[in-house]
PQR file with spaces between the fields and no chain letter, atoms N, CA, C, O and H, PARSE charges and radii, in Angstrom:
ATOM       1  N    MET     1      -0.755  -10.835  -13.004 -0.4000 1.5000
ATOM       2  CA   MET     1      -2.007  -10.245  -13.461 -0.0000 2.0000
ATOM       3  C    MET     1      -2.824   -9.526  -12.299  0.5500 1.7000
ATOM       4  O    MET     1      -3.113  -10.055  -11.226 -0.5500 1.4000
ATOM       5  N    THR     2      -3.145   -8.245  -12.688 -0.4000 1.5000
ATOM       6  CA   THR     2      -3.600   -6.825  -11.655 -0.0000 2.0000
ATOM       7  C    THR     2      -5.100   -7.370  -11.834  0.5500 1.7000
ATOM       8  O    THR     2      -5.747   -7.604  -12.855 -0.5500 1.4000
ATOM       9  H    THR     2      -2.911   -7.815  -13.560  0.4000 1.0000
ATOM      10  N    LYS     3      -5.399   -7.481  -10.554 -0.4000 1.5000
ATOM      11  CA   LYS     3      -7.135   -7.497  -10.658 -0.0000 2.0000
ATOM      12  C    LYS     3      -7.734   -5.797   -9.703  0.5500 1.7000
ATOM      13  O    LYS     3      -7.296   -5.322   -8.655 -0.5500 1.4000
ATOM      14  H    LYS     3      -4.874   -7.291   -9.724  0.4000 1.0000
ATOM      15  N    THR     4      -8.657   -5.373  -10.461 -0.4000 1.5000
ATOM      16  CA   THR     4      -9.213   -4.402   -9.941 -0.0000 2.0000
ATOM      17  C    THR     4     -10.698   -4.320  -10.367  0.5500 1.7000
ATOM      18  O    THR     4     -11.294   -4.925  -11.258 -0.5500 1.4000
ATOM      19  H    THR     4      -9.014   -5.758  -11.312  0.4000 1.0000
ATOM      20  N    THR     5     -11.061   -3.536   -9.608 -0.4000 1.5000
ATOM      21  CA   THR     5     -13.171   -3.586   -9.559 -0.0000 2.0000
ATOM      22  C    THR     5     -12.993   -2.257  -10.932  0.5500 1.7000
ATOM      23  O    THR     5     -11.996   -1.629  -11.288 -0.5500 1.4000
ATOM      24  H    THR     5     -10.577   -3.045   -8.884  0.4000 1.0000
ATOM      25  N    LEU     6     -14.724   -2.214  -11.533 -0.4000 1.5000
ATOM      26  CA   LEU     6     -14.922   -1.195  -12.318 -0.0000 2.0000
ATOM      27  C    LEU     6     -15.277    0.052  -11.513  0.5500 1.7000
ATOM      28  O    LEU     6     -15.180    1.157  -12.046 -0.5500 1.4000
ATOM      29  H    LEU     6     -15.534   -2.725  -11.244  0.4000 1.0000
ATOM      30  N    LYS     7     -15.663   -0.076  -10.321 -0.4000 1.5000
ATOM      31  CA   LYS     7     -15.595    1.407   -9.742 -0.0000 2.0000
ATOM      32  C    LYS     7     -14.404    1.997   -9.478  0.5500 1.7000
ATOM      33  O    LYS     7     -14.322    3.225   -9.522 -0.5500 1.4000
ATOM      34  H    LYS     7     -15.742   -0.974   -9.888  0.4000 1.0000
ATOM      35  N    ALA     8     -13.170    1.108   -9.124 -0.4000 1.5000
ATOM      36  CA   ALA     8     -11.879    1.504   -9.087 -0.0000 2.0000
ATOM      37  C    ALA     8     -11.487    2.045  -10.301  0.5500 1.7000
ATOM      38  O    ALA     8     -11.073    3.200  -10.397 -0.5500 1.4000
ATOM      39  H    ALA     8     -13.237    0.110   -9.088  0.4000 1.0000
ATOM      40  N    GLN     9     -11.629    1.027  -11.539 -0.4000 1.5000
ATOM      41  CA   GLN     9     -11.236    1.518  -12.851 -0.0000 2.0000
ATOM      42  C    GLN     9     -11.590    3.161  -13.185  0.5500 1.7000
ATOM      43  O    GLN     9     -10.754    3.966  -13.595 -0.5500 1.4000
ATOM      44  H    GLN     9     -11.966    0.088  -11.461  0.4000 1.0000
ATOM      45  N    SER    10     -12.782    3.410  -12.959 -0.4000 1.5000
ATOM      46  CA   SER    10     -13.586    4.344  -13.373 -0.0000 2.0000
ATOM      47  C    SER    10     -12.938    5.540  -12.024  0.5500 1.7000
ATOM      48  O    SER    10     -12.907    6.678  -12.494 -0.5500 1.4000
ATOM      49  H    SER    10     -13.461    2.756  -12.626  0.4000 1.0000
ATOM      50  N    GLN    11     -12.610    5.511  -11.027 -0.4000 1.5000
ATOM      51  CA   GLN    11     -12.242    6.243  -10.224 -0.0000 2.0000
ATOM      52  C    GLN    11     -11.057    6.996  -10.921  0.5500 1.7000
ATOM      53  O    GLN    11     -11.055    8.181  -11.254 -0.5500 1.4000
ATOM      54  H    GLN    11     -12.635    4.587  -10.645  0.4000 1.0000
ATOM      55  N    TRP    12      -9.936    5.976  -11.095 -0.4000 1.5000
ATOM      56  CA   TRP    12      -8.870    5.998  -11.660 -0.0000 2.0000
ATOM      57  C    TRP    12      -8.911    6.738  -12.842  0.5500 1.7000
ATOM      58  O    TRP    12      -8.297    7.803  -12.779 -0.5500 1.4000
ATOM      59  H    TRP    12      -9.938    5.013  -10.825  0.4000 1.0000
ATOM      60  N    LEU    13      -9.501    6.462  -13.988 -0.4000 1.5000
ATOM      61  CA   LEU    13     -10.063    6.980  -15.124 -0.0000 2.0000
ATOM      62  C    LEU    13     -10.393    8.694  -14.806  0.5500 1.7000
ATOM      63  O    LEU    13      -9.742    9.628  -15.274 -0.5500 1.4000
ATOM      64  H    LEU    13      -9.999    5.597  -14.040  0.4000 1.0000
ATOM      65  N    ALA    14     -11.398    8.786  -14.027 -0.4000 1.5000
ATOM      66  CA   ALA    14     -11.849   10.046  -13.739 -0.0000 2.0000
ATOM      67  C    ALA    14     -10.571   10.854  -13.456  0.5500 1.7000
ATOM      68  O    ALA    14     -10.177   11.668  -14.292 -0.5500 1.4000
ATOM      69  H    ALA    14     -11.927    8.027  -13.647  0.4000 1.0000
ATOM      70  N    LYS    15     -10.033   10.689  -12.516 -0.4000 1.5000
ATOM      71  CA   LYS    15      -8.681   11.379  -12.219 -0.0000 2.0000
ATOM      72  C    LYS    15      -7.508   11.633  -13.183  0.5500 1.7000
ATOM      73  O    LYS    15      -6.629   12.490  -13.093 -0.5500 1.4000
ATOM      74  H    LYS    15     -10.352   10.028  -11.837  0.4000 1.0000
ATOM      75  N    ARG    16      -7.691   10.724  -14.093 -0.4000 1.5000
ATOM      76  CA   ARG    16      -6.586   10.741  -14.910 -0.0000 2.0000
ATOM      77  C    ARG    16      -7.046   11.788  -15.997  0.5500 1.7000
ATOM      78  O    ARG    16      -6.205   12.492  -16.555 -0.5500 1.4000
ATOM      79  H    ARG    16      -8.405   10.028  -14.166  0.4000 1.0000
ATOM      80  N    LYS    17      -8.249   11.873  -16.263 -0.4000 1.5000
ATOM      81  CA   LYS    17      -8.719   12.847  -17.532 -0.0000 2.0000
ATOM      82  C    LYS    17      -8.814   13.766  -16.484  0.5500 1.7000
ATOM      83  O    LYS    17      -9.078   14.740  -17.189 -0.5500 1.4000
ATOM      84  H    LYS    17      -8.933   11.300  -15.811  0.4000 1.0000
ATOM      85  N    LEU    18      -8.803   14.258  -15.234 -0.4000 1.5000
ATOM      86  CA   LEU    18      -9.122   15.695  -14.903 -0.0000 2.0000
ATOM      87  C    LEU    18      -7.251   16.272  -14.897  0.5500 1.7000
ATOM      88  O    LEU    18      -6.887   17.422  -14.650 -0.5500 1.4000
ATOM      89  H    LEU    18      -8.589   13.467  -14.661  0.4000 1.0000
ATOM      90  N    GLU    19      -6.531   15.342  -15.167 -0.4000 1.5000
ATOM      91  CA   GLU    19      -5.014   15.801  -15.008 -0.0000 2.0000
ATOM      92  C    GLU    19      -4.693   16.117  -16.452  0.5500 1.7000
ATOM      93  O    GLU    19      -3.937   17.027  -16.795 -0.5500 1.4000
ATOM      94  H    GLU    19      -6.826   14.408  -15.367  0.4000 1.0000
ATOM      95  N    LEU    20      -5.329   15.290  -17.275 -0.4000 1.5000
ATOM      96  CA   LEU    20      -5.166   16.077  -18.560 -0.0000 2.0000
ATOM      97  C    LEU    20      -5.881   16.680  -19.073  0.5500 1.7000
ATOM      98  O    LEU    20      -5.860   16.752  -20.302 -0.5500 1.4000
ATOM      99  H    LEU    20      -5.943   14.551  -16.997  0.4000 1.0000
ATOM     100  N    GLY    21      -6.971   17.480  -18.171 -0.4000 1.5000
ATOM     101  CA   GLY    21      -7.662   18.199  -18.648 -0.0000 2.0000
ATOM     102  C    GLY    21      -8.911   18.102  -19.785  0.5500 1.7000
ATOM     103  O    GLY    21      -9.565   18.877  -20.483 -0.5500 1.4000
ATOM     104  H    GLY    21      -6.988   17.422  -17.173  0.4000 1.0000
ATOM     105  N    VAL    22      -8.822   16.701  -19.530 -0.4000 1.5000
ATOM     106  CA   VAL    22      -9.982   15.840  -20.613 -0.0000 2.0000
ATOM     107  C    VAL    22     -11.268   15.730  -19.907  0.5500 1.7000
ATOM     108  O    VAL    22     -11.434   15.382  -18.738 -0.5500 1.4000
ATOM     109  H    VAL    22      -8.290   16.072  -18.963  0.4000 1.0000
ATOM     110  N    SER    23     -12.497   16.205  -21.106 -0.4000 1.5000
ATOM     111  CA   SER    23     -13.734   16.116  -20.410 -0.0000 2.0000
ATOM     112  C    SER    23     -14.716   15.275  -21.511  0.5500 1.7000
ATOM     113  O    SER    23     -14.444   15.359  -22.708 -0.5500 1.4000
ATOM     114  H    SER    23     -12.362   16.488  -22.056  0.4000 1.0000
ATOM     115  N    GLY    24     -15.652   14.616  -21.142 -0.4000 1.5000
ATOM     116  CA   GLY    24     -16.233   14.252  -22.241 -0.0000 2.0000
ATOM     117  C    GLY    24     -16.187   12.654  -22.200  0.5500 1.7000
ATOM     118  O    GLY    24     -15.381   11.913  -21.639 -0.5500 1.4000
ATOM     119  H    GLY    24     -15.873   14.548  -20.169  0.4000 1.0000
ATOM     120  N    THR    25     -17.353   12.353  -23.002 -0.4000 1.5000
ATOM     121  CA   THR    25     -16.703   10.685  -23.127 -0.0000 2.0000
ATOM     122  C    THR    25     -16.363   10.325  -24.625  0.5500 1.7000
ATOM     123  O    THR    25     -16.158    9.133  -24.857 -0.5500 1.4000
ATOM     124  H    THR    25     -18.008   12.955  -23.457  0.4000 1.0000
ATOM     125  N    GLY    26     -16.284   11.189  -25.626 -0.4000 1.5000
ATOM     126  CA   GLY    26     -15.688   10.816  -26.686 -0.0000 2.0000
ATOM     127  C    GLY    26     -13.884   10.693  -26.364  0.5500 1.7000
ATOM     128  O    GLY    26     -13.196   10.814  -27.378 -0.5500 1.4000
ATOM     129  H    GLY    26     -16.451   12.157  -25.438  0.4000 1.0000
ATOM     130  N    TYR    27     -13.393   10.545  -25.504 -0.4000 1.5000
ATOM     131  CA   TYR    27     -11.778   10.683  -25.261 -0.0000 2.0000
ATOM     132  C    TYR    27     -11.179    9.283  -25.734  0.5500 1.7000
ATOM     133  O    TYR    27     -11.690    8.310  -25.180 -0.5500 1.4000
ATOM     134  H    TYR    27     -13.952   10.447  -24.681  0.4000 1.0000
ATOM     135  N    VAL    28     -10.491    9.105  -26.376 -0.4000 1.5000
ATOM     136  CA   VAL    28      -9.932    8.006  -26.701 -0.0000 2.0000
ATOM     137  C    VAL    28      -7.909    7.906  -26.623  0.5500 1.7000
ATOM     138  O    VAL    28      -7.064    7.856  -27.516 -0.5500 1.4000
ATOM     139  H    VAL    28     -10.075    9.896  -26.826  0.4000 1.0000
ATOM     140  N    PRO    29      -7.831    7.913  -25.404 -0.5600 1.5000
ATOM     141  CA   PRO    29      -6.070    8.077  -24.921  0.2800 2.0000
ATOM     142  C    PRO    29      -5.471    7.518  -26.272  0.5500 1.7000
ATOM     143  O    PRO    29      -6.127    6.665  -26.869 -0.5500 1.4000
ATOM     144  N    SER    30      -3.994    8.043  -26.906 -0.4000 1.5000
ATOM     145  CA   SER    30      -3.234    7.887  -27.559 -0.0000 2.0000
ATOM     146  C    SER    30      -2.612    6.433  -26.980  0.5500 1.7000
ATOM     147  O    SER    30      -2.642    6.277  -25.759 -0.5500 1.4000
ATOM     148  H    SER    30      -3.461    8.736  -26.420  0.4000 1.0000
ATOM     149  N    ASN    31      -2.018    5.304  -27.871 -0.4000 1.5000
ATOM     150  CA   ASN    31      -1.508    4.608  -27.061 -0.0000 2.0000
ATOM     151  C    ASN    31       0.024    4.413  -28.153  0.5500 1.7000
ATOM     152  O    ASN    31       0.268    4.138  -29.328 -0.5500 1.4000
ATOM     153  H    ASN    31      -1.993    5.430  -28.862  0.4000 1.0000
ATOM     154  N    ASP    32       0.675    4.710  -27.062 -0.4000 1.5000
ATOM     155  CA   ASP    32       2.231    4.917  -27.486 -0.0000 2.0000
ATOM     156  C    ASP    32       3.009    3.632  -27.886  0.5500 1.7000
ATOM     157  O    ASP    32       4.173    3.694  -28.281 -0.5500 1.4000
ATOM     158  H    ASP    32       0.477    4.934  -26.107  0.4000 1.0000
ATOM     159  N    GLY    33       2.269    2.373  -27.762 -0.4000 1.5000
ATOM     160  CA   GLY    33       2.942    1.389  -28.596 -0.0000 2.0000
ATOM     161  C    GLY    33       4.115    0.759  -27.637  0.5500 1.7000
ATOM     162  O    GLY    33       4.830   -0.176  -27.998 -0.5500 1.4000
ATOM     163  H    GLY    33       1.323    2.323  -27.442  0.4000 1.0000
ATOM     164  N    GLY    34       4.213    1.432  -26.312 -0.4000 1.5000
ATOM     165  CA   GLY    34       5.589    0.482  -25.739 -0.0000 2.0000
ATOM     166  C    GLY    34       5.359   -0.718  -25.161  0.5500 1.7000
ATOM     167  O    GLY    34       6.307   -1.351  -24.696 -0.5500 1.4000
ATOM     168  H    GLY    34       3.633    2.192  -26.018  0.4000 1.0000
ATOM     169  N    ARG    35       4.272   -1.126  -25.115 -0.4000 1.5000
ATOM     170  CA   ARG    35       4.074   -2.632  -24.401 -0.0000 2.0000
ATOM     171  C    ARG    35       3.701   -3.821  -25.899  0.5500 1.7000
ATOM     172  O    ARG    35       3.529   -5.038  -25.837 -0.5500 1.4000
ATOM     173  H    ARG    35       3.502   -0.612  -25.493  0.4000 1.0000
ATOM     174  N    ARG    36       3.672   -2.948  -27.103 -0.4000 1.5000
ATOM     175  CA   ARG    36       3.235   -3.968  -28.876 -0.0000 2.0000
ATOM     176  C    ARG    36       3.727   -5.142  -28.727  0.5500 1.7000
ATOM     177  O    ARG    36       4.910   -5.291  -28.423 -0.5500 1.4000
ATOM     178  H    ARG    36       3.812   -1.959  -27.153  0.4000 1.0000
ATOM     179  N    SER    37       2.952   -6.093  -28.904 -0.4000 1.5000
ATOM     180  CA   SER    37       3.863   -7.575  -29.448 -0.0000 2.0000
ATOM     181  C    SER    37       4.454   -7.217  -31.067  0.5500 1.7000
ATOM     182  O    SER    37       4.006   -6.395  -31.866 -0.5500 1.4000
ATOM     183  H    SER    37       1.990   -5.972  -29.150  0.4000 1.0000
ATOM     184  N    PRO    38       5.546   -8.097  -31.204 -0.5600 1.5000
ATOM     185  CA   PRO    38       6.241   -7.764  -32.672  0.2800 2.0000
ATOM     186  C    PRO    38       5.230   -8.375  -33.599  0.5500 1.7000
ATOM     187  O    PRO    38       5.568   -8.326  -34.782 -0.5500 1.4000
ATOM     188  N    SER    39       4.351   -8.804  -33.410 -0.4000 1.5000
ATOM     189  CA   SER    39       3.418   -9.568  -34.505 -0.0000 2.0000
ATOM     190  C    SER    39       2.437   -8.669  -34.489  0.5500 1.7000
ATOM     191  O    SER    39       1.625   -8.949  -35.371 -0.5500 1.4000
ATOM     192  H    SER    39       4.076   -8.845  -32.449  0.4000 1.0000
ATOM     193  N    LYS    40       2.128   -7.681  -33.868 -0.4000 1.5000
ATOM     194  CA   LYS    40       1.360   -6.222  -33.793 -0.0000 2.0000
ATOM     195  C    LYS    40       2.000   -5.413  -34.879  0.5500 1.7000
ATOM     196  O    LYS    40       1.758   -5.031  -36.024 -0.5500 1.4000
ATOM     197  H    LYS    40       2.787   -7.453  -33.151  0.4000 1.0000
ATOM     198  N    ARG    41       2.809   -5.347  -34.090 -0.4000 1.5000
ATOM     199  CA   ARG    41       3.667   -4.347  -34.812 -0.0000 2.0000
ATOM     200  C    ARG    41       3.994   -4.851  -36.574  0.5500 1.7000
ATOM     201  O    ARG    41       3.878   -4.077  -37.523 -0.5500 1.4000
ATOM     202  H    ARG    41       3.006   -5.657  -33.160  0.4000 1.0000
ATOM     203  N    SER    42       4.194   -5.545  -36.625 -0.4000 1.5000
ATOM     204  CA   SER    42       4.315   -6.123  -38.036 -0.0000 2.0000
ATOM     205  C    SER    42       3.157   -5.787  -39.084  0.5500 1.7000
ATOM     206  O    SER    42       3.136   -5.441  -40.265 -0.5500 1.4000
ATOM     207  H    SER    42       4.289   -6.175  -35.854  0.4000 1.0000
ATOM     208  N    LEU    43       2.048   -6.095  -37.937 -0.4000 1.5000
ATOM     209  CA   LEU    43       0.871   -5.935  -38.750 -0.0000 2.0000
ATOM     210  C    LEU    43       0.514   -4.664  -38.707  0.5500 1.7000
ATOM     211  O    LEU    43      -0.213   -4.474  -39.682 -0.5500 1.4000
ATOM     212  H    LEU    43       2.066   -6.376  -36.978  0.4000 1.0000
ATOM     213  N    LEU    44       0.679   -3.392  -37.905 -0.4000 1.5000
ATOM     214  CA   LEU    44       0.666   -2.019  -38.063 -0.0000 2.0000
ATOM     215  C    LEU    44       1.657   -1.449  -39.375  0.5500 1.7000
ATOM     216  O    LEU    44       1.242   -0.603  -40.166 -0.5500 1.4000
ATOM     217  H    LEU    44       1.270   -3.547  -37.113  0.4000 1.0000
ATOM     218  N    ALA    45       2.659   -1.897  -39.436 -0.4000 1.5000
ATOM     219  CA   ALA    45       3.321   -1.822  -40.385 -0.0000 2.0000
ATOM     220  C    ALA    45       2.733   -1.865  -41.957  0.5500 1.7000
ATOM     221  O    ALA    45       2.730   -0.928  -42.756 -0.5500 1.4000
ATOM     222  H    ALA    45       2.996   -2.585  -38.793  0.4000 1.0000
ATOM     223  N    LYS    46       2.249   -3.189  -42.160 -0.4000 1.5000
ATOM     224  CA   LYS    46       2.083   -3.412  -43.149 -0.0000 2.0000
ATOM     225  C    LYS    46       0.611   -2.644  -43.822  0.5500 1.7000
ATOM     226  O    LYS    46       0.397   -2.525  -45.028 -0.5500 1.4000
ATOM     227  H    LYS    46       2.251   -3.950  -41.511  0.4000 1.0000
ATOM     228  N    LEU    47      -0.195   -2.234  -42.850 -0.4000 1.5000
ATOM     229  CA   LEU    47      -1.260   -1.276  -42.838 -0.0000 2.0000
ATOM     230  C    LEU    47      -0.965   -0.233  -43.016  0.5500 1.7000
ATOM     231  O    LEU    47      -1.579    0.353  -43.907 -0.5500 1.4000
ATOM     232  H    LEU    47      -0.021   -2.330  -41.870  0.4000 1.0000
ATOM     233  N    ARG    48      -0.156    0.329  -42.454 -0.4000 1.5000
ATOM     234  CA   ARG    48       0.695    1.836  -42.686 -0.0000 2.0000
ATOM     235  C    ARG    48       1.023    1.932  -44.260  0.5500 1.7000
ATOM     236  O    ARG    48       0.771    2.964  -44.881 -0.5500 1.4000
ATOM     237  H    ARG    48       0.343   -0.147  -41.730  0.4000 1.0000
ATOM     238  N    LYS    49       1.527    0.945  -44.796 -0.4000 1.5000
ATOM     239  CA   LYS    49       2.173    0.640  -46.306 -0.0000 2.0000
ATOM     240  C    LYS    49       0.944    0.868  -46.814  0.5500 1.7000
ATOM     241  O    LYS    49       0.542    1.925  -47.300 -0.5500 1.4000
ATOM     242  H    LYS    49       1.732    0.107  -44.292  0.4000 1.0000
ATOM     243  N    ALA    50       0.254   -0.322  -46.671 -0.4000 1.5000
ATOM     244  CA   ALA    50      -1.128   -0.551  -47.306 -0.0000 2.0000
ATOM     245  C    ALA    50      -1.763    1.005  -47.697  0.5500 1.7000
ATOM     246  O    ALA    50      -1.811    1.531  -48.809 -0.5500 1.4000
ATOM     247  H    ALA    50       0.581   -1.181  -46.277  0.4000 1.0000
ATOM     248  N    ALA    51      -2.116    1.411  -46.700 -0.4000 1.5000
ATOM     249  CA   ALA    51      -2.854    2.789  -46.572 -0.0000 2.0000
ATOM     250  C    ALA    51      -1.818    4.040  -47.625  0.5500 1.7000
ATOM     251  O    ALA    51      -2.482    4.771  -48.359 -0.5500 1.4000
ATOM     252  H    ALA    51      -2.077    0.984  -45.797  0.4000 1.0000
ATOM     253  N    GLN    52      -0.674    4.168  -47.635 -0.4000 1.5000
ATOM     254  CA   GLN    52       0.192    4.949  -48.363 -0.0000 2.0000
ATOM     255  C    GLN    52       0.184    4.776  -49.556  0.5500 1.7000
ATOM     256  O    GLN    52       0.281    5.756  -50.295 -0.5500 1.4000
ATOM     257  H    GLN    52      -0.134    3.574  -47.038  0.4000 1.0000
ATOM     258  N    GLU    53       0.034    3.130  -50.221 -0.4000 1.5000
ATOM     259  CA   GLU    53       0.141    2.775  -51.626 -0.0000 2.0000
ATOM     260  C    GLU    53      -1.195    3.147  -52.223  0.5500 1.7000
ATOM     261  O    GLU    53      -1.286    3.549  -53.384 -0.5500 1.4000
ATOM     262  H    GLU    53      -0.045    2.334  -49.621  0.4000 1.0000
ATOM     263  N    SER    54      -2.060    3.031  -51.548 -0.4000 1.5000
ATOM     264  CA   SER    54      -3.731    2.829  -52.077 -0.0000 2.0000
ATOM     265  C    SER    54      -4.170    4.058  -52.511  0.5500 1.7000
ATOM     266  O    SER    54      -4.181    5.078  -51.821 -0.5500 1.4000
ATOM     267  H    SER    54      -1.986    2.705  -50.606  0.4000 1.0000
ATOM     268  N    PRO    55      -4.668    3.928  -54.086 -0.5600 1.5000
ATOM     269  CA   PRO    55      -5.165    4.964  -54.487  0.2800 2.0000
ATOM     270  C    PRO    55      -6.550    5.976  -53.606  0.5500 1.7000
ATOM     271  O    PRO    55      -6.797    7.181  -53.562 -0.5500 1.4000
ATOM     272  N    VAL    56      -7.239    4.674  -52.972 -0.4000 1.5000
ATOM     273  CA   VAL    56      -8.683    5.257  -52.299 -0.0000 2.0000
ATOM     274  C    VAL    56      -8.237    5.307  -51.005  0.5500 1.7000
ATOM     275  O    VAL    56      -7.483    4.561  -50.381 -0.5500 1.4000
ATOM     276  H    VAL    56      -7.039    3.695  -53.008  0.4000 1.0000
ATOM     277  N    ALA    57      -8.979    6.572  -50.624 -0.4000 1.5000
ATOM     278  CA   ALA    57      -8.603    6.523  -49.258 -0.0000 2.0000
ATOM     279  C    ALA    57      -9.228    5.433  -48.445  0.5500 1.7000
ATOM     280  O    ALA    57     -10.138    4.769  -48.941 -0.5500 1.4000
ATOM     281  H    ALA    57      -9.591    7.178  -51.131  0.4000 1.0000
ATOM     282  N    LEU    58      -8.686    5.140  -46.901 -0.4000 1.5000
ATOM     283  CA   LEU    58      -9.508    4.187  -46.331 -0.0000 2.0000
ATOM     284  C    LEU    58     -10.511    4.995  -45.431  0.5500 1.7000
ATOM     285  O    LEU    58     -10.493    6.097  -44.882 -0.5500 1.4000
ATOM     286  H    LEU    58      -7.947    5.680  -46.498  0.4000 1.0000
ATOM     287  N    LYS    59     -11.698    3.588  -45.561 -0.4000 1.5000
ATOM     288  CA   LYS    59     -12.632    4.395  -44.826 -0.0000 2.0000
ATOM     289  C    LYS    59     -12.573    4.698  -42.963  0.5500 1.7000
ATOM     290  O    LYS    59     -13.503    4.878  -42.176 -0.5500 1.4000
ATOM     291  H    LYS    59     -11.713    2.693  -46.006  0.4000 1.0000
ATOM     292  N    PHE    60     -11.534    4.668  -42.804 -0.4000 1.5000
ATOM     293  CA   PHE    60     -11.382    4.862  -41.440 -0.0000 2.0000
ATOM     294  C    PHE    60      -9.887    5.512  -41.344  0.5500 1.7000
ATOM     295  O    PHE    60      -9.033    5.400  -42.225 -0.5500 1.4000
ATOM     296  H    PHE    60     -10.778    4.522  -43.443  0.4000 1.0000
ATOM     297  N    LYS    61      -9.735    6.186  -40.156 -0.4000 1.5000
ATOM     298  CA   LYS    61      -8.709    7.138  -39.655 -0.0000 2.0000
ATOM     299  C    LYS    61      -7.905    6.296  -38.655  0.5500 1.7000
ATOM     300  O    LYS    61      -8.582    5.922  -37.697 -0.5500 1.4000
ATOM     301  H    LYS    61     -10.428    6.276  -39.440  0.4000 1.0000
ATOM     302  N    ALA    62      -6.706    5.934  -38.652 -0.4000 1.5000
ATOM     303  CA   ALA    62      -5.983    5.458  -37.267 -0.0000 2.0000
ATOM     304  C    ALA    62      -4.817    6.052  -36.899  0.5500 1.7000
ATOM     305  O    ALA    62      -4.361    6.871  -37.697 -0.5500 1.4000
ATOM     306  H    ALA    62      -6.156    6.238  -39.431  0.4000 1.0000
ATOM     307  N    LYS    63      -4.066    5.796  -35.638 -0.4000 1.5000
ATOM     308  CA   LYS    63      -2.885    6.540  -35.633 -0.0000 2.0000
ATOM     309  C    LYS    63      -1.982    5.357  -35.605  0.5500 1.7000
ATOM     310  O    LYS    63      -1.997    4.571  -34.658 -0.5500 1.4000
ATOM     311  H    LYS    63      -4.436    5.131  -34.990  0.4000 1.0000
ATOM     312  N    PHE    64      -1.285    5.236  -36.519 -0.4000 1.5000
ATOM     313  CA   PHE    64      -0.255    4.127  -36.791 -0.0000 2.0000
ATOM     314  C    PHE    64       0.790    4.335  -35.684  0.5500 1.7000
ATOM     315  O    PHE    64       1.771    3.595  -35.615 -0.5500 1.4000
ATOM     316  H    PHE    64      -1.274    5.875  -37.288  0.4000 1.0000
């Protein structure tokens, strides 16, 4: 387990946002899913399928 402080995490995040050219507080980075568990992958696949088959648009938009 890696331990950090909130101050150190905030500094790292500020540096990373500068590297990416991102500003503001509305930024949420994409998750490439590289460390996703098999059960989470299965759940997301079911959600994707349900969203495609649904005649009603979902109330939220997500990157599956």
